[in-house]
N, C-alpha and C positions, 0 to 999 in steps of 0.2 A: 449207062443211066443218065437221065436228065432231071434235075430237080424242078418240079413244076408247081408245088404248093407246100405251104407249111402252116402249122397252127400251133399255138401255145399248148404245151402239154396239159396245163392246169385247165384248159378250156375244152378238152376232149371228152371228159367224163370217164376216161379209162382208169384214172388213178384212184387208189383207195383214199379215203378221207385223211388218214394220217400223212401220206406222202404229199397229197395236195396241199395240206396245211403247212408242211415242212417247206415245200418250194415257195409258198406264198409269204414265208416268214412269219408265221403264227408265233407270237412270243411266249405262248404257254409252253412251247416245245423246247425253249432254250435249254432246260436242264438236260435234255436227252441227247444233245450233241455238242461238239466242241468249236466247230468252225462253220460260219455261213458259207453256203456253196458259191464261192466267187473267186476269180483270179487274184484279187487283192488279198483274200484271206490266206494265201499260200505263204506270204511272208511270215506270218506267225507260225504256221504249220512246220515250215522248215526250221525255224528257231527252236521249236519245241522238240521236233523229232531228232535234232542233233543231240539232245540229252539222253536218248535212249541207247542202252549198251548193246546195239546190234552187233552180232558176231558176223562181221563182214568176211573175214578170211574163210570161216566155215561155209557161208552162202556161196562164195566164189567156188570153193572147192566142190561142193555138191553139184553146182550147175556145170562145171567143167566135166564132172563124171557123167552127168545126164546127157551131156551133148557129145560125149566122147564118140559115139557111133552114129551121129547125125551131121551130115554135111551141111554147113550153113555158110553165112556170109561174114565178111570182115565186120560189118556193123554190129552183128549179134556177138561175135567174139570180143569186140572192143567194149560193148556194154557190159558183158560179164566181167571183164577185167575192171572196168570203171567202178563197179560196186565195192571195190576195195578203197575207194577214195571217200573220205567223210563228206565231201561235198556233192556226192551223187545220191539221188533218191529215187524211188520207184513210184509208179501209179499202177494200180492193180485192178484187174477184173478176175472173176473166178467162175468156174463151172466144172461139173463132172464130165468125163468123156461121154459123147453122144455119137450115135451112128452117123457117119459122114458130117460130123460137127453140129448136128442137130439143127434146130430152127434158126431162122435169120437173126434173131436177137443176139445170138452168140457171136456172130460176126459184127454186128453193130456195136457191142460193148468192148469187143477186143480192139476194133478200129478206134474207138473213143479214147482208149489209153494212149494210143500213138498220137492222135491229134492233140490231146491235152498236153503231153510231153513237149510237143513242139510250141504250143502256146506258152508253156512255162519257161522254156529256153529263151524265148523273146522277151518275156517279162522279167526273168531272173537270170541274166547271162552268165553270172558268176557260178552257176550250179549246173550240174548235169542231170538229166531226168531220163529214166529208163522205163518203158512199158513192160508189164509183167502179166502173163496169164497164169493164175494159181490153179493147177490142175487137180481137181478134187477126185483123184482116181480111187479113193477109198469108198466112195458112195456104193450102196449095194442095192439100190432100187433098179433092178434090171429092166422092169417093164417101162420105166421112165426114159430109158436111154436106148432101148433096142430097135427103135423105129424113127422114121423121118418121112415127111412128104416131099416128093419131088415131082413137079409138074402135075400136082394134084393127086398123085398116086402115093399110097402108103407103102413104104419099103420096110421090111422088117427082117431081122435075121432069124434063122430057125435053129433049133437045138437048145439043150438045156444049158443054163449058166447060173452060177450062184457065187455068193461072196463079193469081195470088192470088185467092182467093174473093171478097174484098171488092170486086175490080174487075169482077167478072163482071156483064153487064148484068141488071138485075133483071127484065127482061121474060121471062127464062127460067123465072120462077116461075108464068107464066100457066097451065101445064098443071096444076100442083099446086094452084093456086087453084081451078081447075074441079072438081078432085076433091074439094076441101074443101067446095065448095058442094053437090056431090053427096051427101056423107055428112050434110048437114044441120047445118053449123056455125051458131053464133048470128050473127044479122044484125049485131050490134054488132062482132063480130070480122071478118066479112067486109067491113064498111065500112071498118074501120081498115086492113086489108091492101090493099084496093083503093085507098083514098086514098093510101097509101104508094107503091104501084106507079105511080100516076098522077104522083107528084110527084118521085120519086128513081129515078135511071137506074142505080145500081149496088146490088149486093146488100149492100155494107157499109153504105152510107147508108140503105138501107131498114131494116137491122137496127138501126141507131142510132135511127131514127124509131120502130120498133115498141117497143123497150125504153123509150124516152122516153114514149110513149103510155101504157104499162102503169105506169111507176114515176115519172112526173113529179111527182105529188102528194107523193111522199116524198123528193124532192131528189136522185134518182139522177143522176150525171153519166156519160155515156158517152163515153169518149175512144177514138178510132180511132188506133191506133198507127202506122198507115201515114202518116207525116207527115214532110216534108222538114225543117221547121225543128227538130223534136225530135231527128231524127237528126243534123242538123248540130251541135247541141250535144253529142251523144254521139260525134262523129266520131272523137275521139282514142282512145276505147275500141274503136270499129271497126277502126281501123288496127292497134291494138296486138293485137287478136285475130287479125287476118288475117296480119300480118307476123311476129309473134312466137309465134303458136299458143299463146296464153296459157292458155286454159281447159284444154286437154289436159295442160298442165305442172302447173298449180296445183291441179287437182283429182285428180291421180293417187293421192295417198296417201288421200284421202277415199274414193275408189272402191275401193280395196283393202281398206279397213276394212269397207265395205258388202258387198263381194263375199264376204268370209269368213263373213258372218252372214245376209245376205238376197239377195234377187234385186235387181240393179240395174235402175232403171226406164229410164234413158236414158244412153247412152254418148256422150261428146264425141267429136267428130271432130278431126282435125288443125286444121281451120278451120271454125268454127261459124257461118258465114254463107252466105246465099244471094245470088245476083245476080238481080235481078228486073225484069221488064217487065210490061206489061199482060197478056200471053199466056203467059208462063212465069216459073218460079221455080226456078232450078237452083243446085246446090252450087258453091262456088268451091273449086278443087283446085289445089294447088302442084304443078307439073311440074318435078321436079329435072333432067330431061334437057335441058329447053330454058330452065330458070330463068325460067318464066313462070307466071302464074296463069290457069288455064284454067277456062272455064265448062262444067260437065259437060253432055253431050248438046247442046252448041251449038259451032258453029265460031267460037268467040270466045275470045280470049285477051289478057292484058295483061302488060306488063312491070311491075316493082314501081313505077317512076316513073309509068307510065300509070295503074295501078290507084290509087295515091295521089292522082293528079289527079282520078280519077273519084270517089273518096270525098269530096274537097273541093267538087267542083262538082255531084255528083248523089248526095248521101247517101240520097236516097229509093229508090235502086237496091239498096241493101244491106239484107237482111232477115235478122234474127237467127233462129237455130233455137231449140229448146227449152232449150238449155243457156245461152245468153247472153240470151234474151228477158227472164227475170225480172231480170237486172241492169239492162237498159234501163228496164224499168218502175219499179224503185225508184230509179234515177237521176233519172227524171222527175218522180216524184211525192213529196210529203211524206207518205209512207205509213207506217203503223204495223203493219198486219196484212194478211195475204193469206189469203183464204178459199178453199179448194179441196176437191176430192175426193181420195180416197186415192191415185189415180195421180198427180195434181198434186202433192200434198205429198211423195210419194216421190221425185220428181226434184228438188224444191226441197231436200230434205235432203241432196242431193249437193253443193250450191252454196255453202255458207257461205265456204269458202276463197277463192272468186272475189270475193265481196263484201269480204272483208277485204283482199285484194290491192289492190282499186280504192278502198278506204276509203268504201264505200257501206254505210249501215247495213242490217243483215239484219233483215227484219221478223219479227213473230210469225206463226207458221204455225198456222192454225186449221182444223180439219176441219169442212166444211160441214154443215149439218143435213141429215137424210136422212128419207125417209118414203115411204109408200104410201097410195093412196086406194082405198077399198072402196065399191063400188057397193051399192045396196040388195039386190040379188040375192046378192052375196057375203056381206053381213051376214046375210041370212037363213040361208044355208048354215052359216055359223059358229054361229048360234044353234041351229039343229037339232042340230049336232054337239056343242053345249055346249063349244066350244073357243075359246081365245084366238088371237090372230094370231101371237104369238112363236114358238110351236112349228114354224111353217111355214118358219123358216130351215133346218130339218132337210131332209135329202134325202126326197123323197116316199115312197119304199119303206120307209125306216126309220119315218117318220111313221105310215104305214098299218099297218105291222106292230105298232107300239107301240099304236095305237088299237084295232086288232082284239083284241089280247090283253086290253086293259083292259076291252073291251065284250063279249067273248064270254061266253056262258052255259055253254060247254063248256070243259074243260081241254085245250088243244092242245099243251101242253107234255110232252115225254117225258124231261125232265131227271132225274127221280128214277129212271126205268127206266134211263137211260143210266148213272147212278152205280151202280145194281145190276149191270149188265153189266160195268162197270169192275172192281168187286170180285170178281165171279164169275171173270173171266178172269185176274185177278191170282192167285186160288187155283189155277186151272187151269194157269196158267204155272208157278207153283212146283212143283206135283206133277209136271208134264212134265219140268222140270229135274232132278228127282231120278232120273228114268229115263234121260234123255239131254239134256245141256245144249243140244243143237243144236235140240231140240223147241220151245225158248222162241221162236224166230223163227217157227215154224209157228203157235204159239198167238197170237203178236201179230197175224199176218196174219188169222187167223180172227176175232180180236176187232175188227180194223179193218173186216172185212166186215160183222159185225153192227152196228157203230156206224154204218157208212154206211147200212145199211138203215133203222136207226132215225132217222137224220137226214132221209132221204128221205120216210119215213113222217110225220115231224113236219111237214116242208114241205108235204106233201099235205094234212094235217089243217088246217094254217093257211090253205092255198089254199081249201080247202073252206069254211072259216069266213069267208074274205073274200067268198066267193060268197053266203053267208048274209047278209052285211053289204053287199051290193053297192051299195045306195042310198048308204050312208055313205061307202064307198070312192070312189064316183064324185064325191060332194060334195068330199071332200078333194082329189081331182085338180082339180077345177074351181076351188077356192080357191087352190090352189098355182098354177095357170095364171094366175089374176087377179093374183097377187102377183109371179109370175116369168113374164110372157108370153114364150113362145119360149125359155124356160130363162134369161132375164136379168132382173134386178130391174126392176120396173115403172118406176121413176124413171129408168132408163138407156135406156128404149125409148119409152114413151108420152110424147106431147107434152101440154103444158098445156092445149091447146085441147080435149081430151077432157073437161075438168072445169071450164072457165073460166065464171064468172058474174060478176056485179057485185061480189062480196065476195071472190073468190078471191085476189087479189093482197094485199089488206089482211090476210086470215087467214094468208097465207104469211109476211108480214112479222112478224105477231104471234107466230108459232109456230116459225119456222125459224132462230132464231138459233144461231150456232156454238158458244156456250159451254155449251149444255145437254148436248151429248155423247150424244143419244139418237136412236134410229130411231122415228119417230112414225107412227102409223096413223090415218087420218082416214076418217070416214063422210060420204058424200053421199047425197042422195036419188036 
């Protein structure tokens, strides 16, 4: 890949208002977060996180167990060991397992954790910084993770699957792998996936393996959050949320503040935990009629004492939702910053009061790097059009209209004629009013008829000019479709396997750091 263009994220129009205002430093949002997103702010973040009682020995123990059957590099092994040191901190991105690691943005934000750790080491050499991918393998939205686009083709696994996606048998991916072979994926990639499928029986473990294979030379640690020991350490917070409905109470004022100004990304429930087994993950609901805690869609309920015993004896059965998952993450890790997309940061910005209540340090929030990859065909079209990439953030119709007007040899605008008509009818209306005031309404109606006719004629002239420039118009549509396949940003649909080569990951690490704050365009052959 070659970087050919970039534009400030805040100028693209792709960010929701909340995140745009956050990145632009809108002071009304200061109560929602703790650190401004900058390299300088990490000095205070390091100081504050040192006060958290992170159980580092437990974290190292869990990681060593999760990596026991994964062949990795010395740098990964050393990073795990380094977490025992109070001067070691993490930078984290998170996502659920996705088919073949899902859309491009998963690679972008993972690479961003690595680049940021490098920047931090240069700025704060007395400390060590470790990139972490928090694997949300308890997610149960199968329809969201069972497909990916590679070279424009939708690949999807076939077969029934339910429950937490990380526990789904990895064998279900065989049909998608066959499709991947059929479209001509690189042998290196196919061998990596086939090797993983032969070694690991669950989708979560396979995902950990694939991330390790891609990023092991850069020291990335992949931590599966579906872990009984980590949840046992967090058990008092689980109990407090379930029995005191803590998040709903603590976050109420923050949500009211946001609702007045923005669209709220995620609403807390009365209880923000699921009860989980291998084949289901269902909400815990308090039933006031029976004074029991019922498992939604299951013939299963607990008294308060029974549920408290269940938390103590089987913490792995309790799965946080989007509201309390970040608290579990930051409780577990010596973390300084969370790197996410606009949707992720939007719900994180609801949550600071919950962190304050439990006295867990709230991390710096960083918008992940964003980007699109242009094939040689798309590059050639842009060259013929003599256009940059940035204008394609506009709606296609507006872009075409603007392009046609700029490149037409004929004047398709009737603006001066419409102004003349305006003045003419103003005079007519004034004369008519001297005869009979009620005639002004008739004059206005006649004026509108003429203006409508001129507008229609102008649209026909523009349409005719578009036909004259049909080749260019078609090229604009083709470029727009390459950058927005199916109407969605390329990075949110297309998988990295469409572009993967021996340099892809290293180049992503080099360019996709979160502090740049830009949308990047890359060229490939």
